[in-house]
C-alpha positions as CSV (number, residue, x, y, z in Angstrom):
1,M,48.6,65.6,10.1
2,D,50.9,67.5,7.7
3,Y,53.9,69.5,8.7
4,D,53.2,73.2,8.1
5,P,56.1,75.7,9.6
6,G,53.6,78.4,10.0
7,R,51.2,76.5,12.2
8,E,51.3,75.8,16.0
9,P,52.8,72.5,17.0
10,A,50.6,69.4,17.2
11,R,49.4,68.6,20.8
12,F,48.1,65.1,22.0
13,T,46.1,64.5,25.0
14,L,45.7,61.0,26.4
15,T,42.5,60.6,28.2
16,P,42.3,57.2,29.8
17,S,39.1,55.4,30.4
18,A,40.5,53.1,33.1
19,P,43.8,52.4,34.8
20,G,46.7,50.6,33.5
21,P,49.0,50.4,30.6
22,Y,48.6,52.4,27.4
23,T,50.7,52.2,24.4
24,L,51.2,55.7,22.6
25,R,53.0,55.3,19.0
26,I,53.7,58.3,16.7
27,T,55.3,57.5,13.3
28,V,56.7,60.3,11.4
29,L,56.4,59.4,7.6
30,H,57.9,61.3,4.4
31,R,54.8,61.0,2.0
32,G,56.8,61.8,-1.1
33,H,59.3,58.8,-0.4
34,G,56.9,56.5,1.8
35,H,60.0,56.3,4.3
36,V,59.7,56.4,7.9
37,L,61.5,59.3,9.4
38,Q,61.1,58.5,13.1
39,D,59.1,56.2,14.9
40,L,58.2,56.6,18.8
41,S,56.5,54.0,21.0
42,V,56.1,54.5,24.7
43,V,54.0,52.7,27.5
44,I,52.2,54.8,30.0
45,D,51.1,53.4,33.1
46,V,48.0,55.1,34.5
47,P,47.6,54.3,38.4
48,A,44.4,53.4,39.8
49,D,44.3,56.5,41.9
50,A,44.6,58.8,39.1
51,P,41.5,61.2,38.6
52,A,38.8,60.1,36.0
53,A,38.6,62.2,33.0
54,G,35.7,62.7,30.7
55,P,35.7,63.0,27.0
56,R,37.6,66.0,25.7
57,P,37.8,67.6,22.4
58,T,40.6,66.9,20.0
59,Q,42.5,69.4,18.1
60,D,40.6,68.8,15.2
61,Q,37.1,69.3,17.2
62,E,38.0,72.6,18.6
């Protein structure tokens, strides 16, 4: 997704299919130079007692 200051900020939803650890990684890249400006990586541990979620539309599918 390209940055556009006139648009809403990007939103992300994690919909786990099973309990356990999930790694989420977001990389911000400057396409013109090919340099990584920011790299975020986090592990989210979904507990076994978390409510099950069905498939949900992504921002591009709404």
